[in-house]
VEXDREN-2710 file (C-alpha; in Angstrom, 1 decimal):
% VEXDREN-2710
k/r/px/py/pz
1/MET/-46.8/-76.1/73.2
2/GLN/-48.3/-75.5/76.7
3/THR/-48.6/-71.7/76.1
4/GLU/-50.5/-72.4/72.8
5/VAL/-53.0/-74.5/74.7
6/VAL/-53.5/-71.9/77.4
7/LEU/-53.9/-69.2/74.7
8/LEU/-56.5/-71.4/72.9
9/ILE/-58.4/-71.9/76.1
10/ILE/-58.4/-68.2/76.8
11/LYS/-59.6/-67.4/73.3
12/LEU/-62.4/-69.9/73.6
13/VAL/-63.6/-68.7/77.0
14/VAL/-63.5/-64.9/76.2
15/GLY/-64.9/-65.5/72.7
16/GLY/-67.6/-67.7/74.1
17/ILE/-68.6/-65.0/76.6
18/ALA/-68.7/-62.3/73.8
19/ALA/-70.7/-64.6/71.5
20/PHE/-73.2/-65.4/74.4
21/LEU/-73.7/-61.8/75.2
22/ALA/-74.0/-60.9/71.5
23/ILE/-76.7/-63.5/71.1
24/MET/-78.5/-62.1/74.1
25/LEU/-78.4/-58.6/72.6
26/TRP/-79.6/-60.0/69.2
27/SER/-82.8/-61.2/70.8
28/ARG/-83.5/-57.7/72.2
29/THR/-82.7/-55.5/69.2
30/ARG/-83.9/-55.3/65.6
31/ASP/-81.5/-52.5/64.6
32/ALA/-79.6/-53.5/61.5
33/ALA/-76.3/-52.0/62.7
34/TRP/-76.4/-53.9/66.0
35/MET/-77.4/-57.1/64.2
36/CYS/-74.4/-56.8/61.9
37/LEU/-72.1/-56.2/64.9
38/VAL/-73.6/-59.3/66.6
39/ALA/-73.1/-61.4/63.4
40/GLY/-69.5/-60.3/63.3
41/ILE/-68.9/-61.4/66.9
42/VAL/-70.6/-64.7/66.3
43/THR/-68.7/-65.5/63.1
44/SER/-65.5/-64.4/64.7
45/TYR/-66.1/-66.9/67.5
46/ALA/-66.9/-69.6/64.9
47/GLY/-63.6/-68.8/63.3
48/ILE/-61.8/-69.3/66.6
49/VAL/-63.5/-72.7/67.0
50/TYR/-62.6/-73.6/63.4
51/ASP/-58.9/-72.6/63.9
52/MET/-58.8/-74.7/67.1
53/LEU/-60.2/-77.7/65.3
54/VAL/-57.7/-77.4/62.5
55/GLN/-54.8/-77.0/65.0
56/LEU/-55.9/-80.1/66.9
57/GLY/-56.2/-82.1/63.6
58/ILE/-59.9/-82.8/64.0
59/VAL/-60.7/-80.9/60.8
60/VAL/-58.5/-80.9/57.8
61/SER/-58.4/-77.6/56.0
62/GLY/-58.1/-78.1/52.3
63/GLY/-60.4/-78.5/49.3
64/ILE/-61.0/-75.3/47.5
65/THR/-58.2/-72.7/47.8
66/VAL/-57.8/-69.1/46.9
67/ALA/-54.2/-68.0/46.5
68/ALA/-53.1/-71.2/48.3
69/ILE/-55.4/-70.3/51.3
70/PRO/-58.2/-72.7/52.1
71/ILE/-61.6/-71.0/51.5
72/ALA/-63.0/-71.7/55.0
73/THR/-59.9/-70.1/56.6
74/LEU/-60.2/-67.1/54.3
75/LEU/-64.0/-66.7/55.0
76/PHE/-63.5/-66.9/58.8
77/ALA/-60.8/-64.3/58.5
78/VAL/-62.7/-61.8/56.2
79/VAL/-66.5/-62.2/57.0
80/PRO/-66.4/-60.9/60.6
81/THR/-64.5/-57.8/59.5
82/LEU/-67.0/-57.2/56.7
83/PHE/-69.9/-57.4/59.2
84/TYR/-68.0/-54.8/61.4
85/ILE/-67.5/-52.5/58.4
86/PHE/-71.2/-52.8/57.4
87/ALA/-72.3/-52.1/61.0
88/LEU/-70.1/-49.0/61.2
89/ILE/-71.3/-47.7/57.8
90/LEU/-74.9/-48.2/59.0
91/MET/-74.2/-46.3/62.2
92/LEU/-72.5/-43.5/60.3
93/VAL/-75.4/-43.2/57.8
94/ARG/-78.0/-43.2/60.6
95/SER/-76.2/-40.5/62.7
96/ARG/-76.3/-38.0/59.8
END
């Protein structure tokens, strides 16, 4: 139990630093690829916070499910990766 709490704290701190720096970058760039990368980082951090709230029992995951997975959990697992994929595609297209 104690190791889980330490891991949650580490994830929150490191994710928070990454999200803060991503937001700072967002204000300085208007490039679509970088903005997708920033959006992926920010949504990934939101997913970490959501998972923590579910584990602590503050938020109850439920409601609409897809294949027995709550839709919010599914979205926080998939959306950041989709932003990363889109950013990489934009960078590849731009470099040609």
